[in-house]
N, C-alpha and C positions, 0 to 999 in steps of 0.2 A: 714302358716307364721303369724307373728304378724301383726295386723291391727290397724291403728290409731283410728278407731272407735270401732271395735269389740274387740280389745285387744288381750289377750293371746289365742292361738289356741287350746283350751282344747280338743275339739272333735277330732281334727287331731292327737293330742298326744295320746289320748285314743285309737283311731283306729290303731295307729302304734304299740301298745304294743302287743307282742306275747310271746310264750314260750321261744324264744331266747333272749328276752330283759333281760339284766343283770344290766343296770344302766340307770337311767333317771336323768338328771341334769336340775334343774329349778332355774332360777335367779329371785328373787322376792324382789324388782322390778328389771327389767333388765337394762342393759346398752347397747346402749346409749339413749333409749327412756324413761326409767323410768316406763315402763308398769308393773302394778301390776298383781299378780295372786291371786285369792281369796283362802282363807283357804279351802273352800268347794271343789274347783277344785283340789287343791294339794292333799287333802285326797282321792278324787275320783281316782286320778292317783295312789296313794300309795296303794289303795285297789285293783285296777285292776292288778297292777304290784307287788303283794305281794311277789312274788318270786325274785324280783329285789331290788337293792339299789336305794333309791330316795334321791338324794343329793339336798337340797334346800339352795341356796346361799342367805343369808339374810344380805349381807354386807351393805345395806342401810336401815336396818329395823327400825332404829331410826326415820326415816322420815315417816314411815307408821303407820297406826292405829295398836295398839298392838293386836287387835282382829284378825288381818290377819296373825300373826306369827303362825307357827305350832310347836313351841318349847314345847307347852303343850301336844302335841299328840304323843311324842316319846315313851311313854309306851304302848299305844294302838296300835301304828304302829311301831313295832321294825325295820322296813326297812327304817325308816326316818333317815337322817343325816342332821342336820341343821348346816351350817357353817357360822361363823361371823368373822369380822376382826376389828382391831383397826386402820386400814389404812385410812379409809374414814372419818367418822364423828369425830373420836377422833384425827385425824390429825397427826398420827405417822406412815406414810407408809413405811419409809425407814427401819424400824425394822422388818417388815414382821411378825407381831404378830397377831394371831387369835385363834379361838377355835372351837371345835365341840361339838354339843349337840346330843346325841343319847342314845339308850338303853345301860344299863350297860355292857351287854355282848359284844356289838359292841366296846365300848370304851376300854374294856380290850383287845380285839383282836387287835385294832389299837396300843395300847401301846406295844404290842409284836413286832411290826415292826418299831416303831418310833425310831429316833436317840436319843442317850443319851444327846446330847448337842444341841437340835434343838431350844432352846430359850437361847439367850446369856444374860449375866449379865446386859448389858446396857438396853436391852429390858425390863428386869424385873424392873429395877429402873424407867424407863419411865412409865411403866404400873402402878406401885404403885402411882406415882405422878398424873397420869391422873385420876385414880379411887378415889384419895383423894379429888378431886374437881369435882364431876359429875354435879353439878349445872351449871357450866360453859358450859358444853356440851348441857344440856337440855335447857338452856336459848337460846343458838344458834339455836337449832332445832326449838324451838317455834318461834323465829324471822323469820327463813326461811319459816316455814309452814304458819304462821299467818300474816306475813307482807311482806317479800321480794318477795316470789313467787306469791301471789295474785296480788301484785303491778305490777310485770313484766308481768304476764298473761294479766292483763288489758291493759298494754301498747301495747303488741303485738296485742291484739284484736282490739284496736282502730286504729292501723296501718294496719290492714288487713293481718298480718303475720301469716301464719299457723304454728301450733306447736302441738306436741304430748302431751296429758294429762299425767302428770308425778306424781308418788308417791315417787320420790327421790329428791335429792337436785340439780337437773340439768334438763334442758329442751332441747329437740331436736327441732330446729326452721328452717323454710324454708325461707331463705332470697334469694333475687336475687343476682347473682354473689358472692356466699359465699366465694370462695377462695380469691378473691380480697378484699372482705370486711374483712375477717379474718386478712389479711395482714395489712390493714389500722388500724384496731382496735389494733393489736399488736404494731404498731408504736406509739400508744398513751398510751402504757403501760398496756394494759389489754389483758389477754389471754383467748381465746375461742378455742374450739377444732373442727377442721373439722372431720366429721365422716360420715359413710354411714348408711342409715336406713335399714329396713328389706328387701326393694326391691333394695338395692344397690344405692340409690340416695344420692349423696354427699351434705351435708349441715353442719350446725354448732350446736354443743352441747354446751349449755351455763350453766356453774355452777352457782347455786344461792347462793350468799353470803349474807352479811349483807345488811340492807337497804341502808346504805351509799355507799357500793360497787355497788349495783344495780343502785342507782341514778347516779353514775359516768358512768356506762355502758350506761344507757339510754340517758344521755347527749351526749355521744360520738356517739351513733346511730343517734340521732337527727341531729347531725352535718354531718354524713356521708350518711344517707339515704335521698332519695327524700321526699318532704313533703307528708303526707298522703292524699289520694284522698278523 
C-alpha cells in the first residue's frame, strides 16, 4: 500500500507481477494524496511486465518535474501507455477531453476500436482556445508550485497538522473532526473534499489554488481551528 513516508509501493508491485498479469495501472501522481512514482520505478515495472500493458495516468503531470514523465520512453518500452487530460490543470473537465501517448502500433490498434465521434465540436473549439494561450496555464502552475503550496505547507507545519507530501495541486491533510470542519469551511464559501487515505482514514483533500485563494482558506482555518500549541 501507499505510505506517507515511503511513498509508492514499488517492491510490492514488482513482486505481484506474474505471467497472468495483463495490465498495470499507475497514477503518477496519485489521487488523493499526490504521491509521485519515479520514472526509474515505472520503467522497472514496465521491464518486468514486458508482456503486459502499463498504463501511466499523468493527469497532473504539469505539476511534476518533467524528468519524471515516461512520455519519452514509449519507443523503448512499447508496452507503455501514457494518458493525459485537459480536465485538471487546463480547467475544462466537462468536455472529457484527453489523449494517449504510446508506440505507433498501439495507437493504430486503438484507432480501430475508437468511436468516430468521440470528440465533439465544442470540445475542439475549447481545446484550440486553451492551446492558444499556454502561458496562462504555466503561470498558474508556477504560482502553485513555487508560492501557494510552499506557503500552505509552512502553515500546516506551524500548526502541527500532518499532511502527505504531494507532487500535485492538492494535499491530503489530517485535521481533527474533518467532517464537521469541511461543513463549516463550506458554509464560508470554500470547498474542500472529504476523502479516505490508503488506509481508509477519512480526512480532507485540499486543492491548491492561487496565493489569494490559499490566503482566504488559511484565514478561515485560523478562525475555525483552535490556536496552535
